[in-house]
N, C-alpha and C positions, 0 to 999 in steps of 0.2 A: 504493499500498500504506501503511495506516494506521501510525501510529507505534507502537502496542502490537503489532500482527502483526511489525514491524520488531523490535523487544525481543524477542518470543518466538522469532523466528528466529536472533538473537544468542544466546540460551540455548542453543538446539541445538547451534550451532556450538561454544559453550564446552563443552559436554559433549562433542561430537566430538574436541575438543582435548585435552581429559582422557583420553580414552579412546586416544588416538591417539600419545601423546606419544614412543612408540618410535620412531614413522616418520620418514625423513628428510624435509626441507623439500620436494625433489623429488616424495617419494609422497605426501605431505599436500596439496602444489598440486594434484597431480592428482585427489585426492580432491573437493576445493573446485571446480576445474573441472567435474568430473563431476555434481556436485549442479547447479551454474549451467547444465549443459547439458540436463539432465533436467527442470528446473523451468522452464518458460517465462515464469513469471509475474513473475520478477525483472526488472525493467527494467536498462538500463545503468547508470542512475545509482544505482539499487539495487545493482547487482553492485560498482560502484566503492566505496561506502560500505561493504558488506559487506567487502569485501577488506581496506580498509584496519582495519576494526573487527578482522577476523580474526588480521592480521598482528600487530597490537597486543596482542591476547589471547595469542597464542600464544608472543609474543615474553617477554609476561611470566610464562607458566605456565613454559615451559623454561628461565628465566634465574633 
């Protein structure tokens, strides 16, 4: 996956985080896992990188 595609995905997750602030961490994690499960184009490395970025973004937004 190209870097510009990765950035677009990050923006989508940022919007998701903004819209789901009221969810618990477990509820949000379930959503992210479902997205990963439904989108087979994410490689394991991409999932790992996104997971780290999503956790950082969510932490900044919620704190």
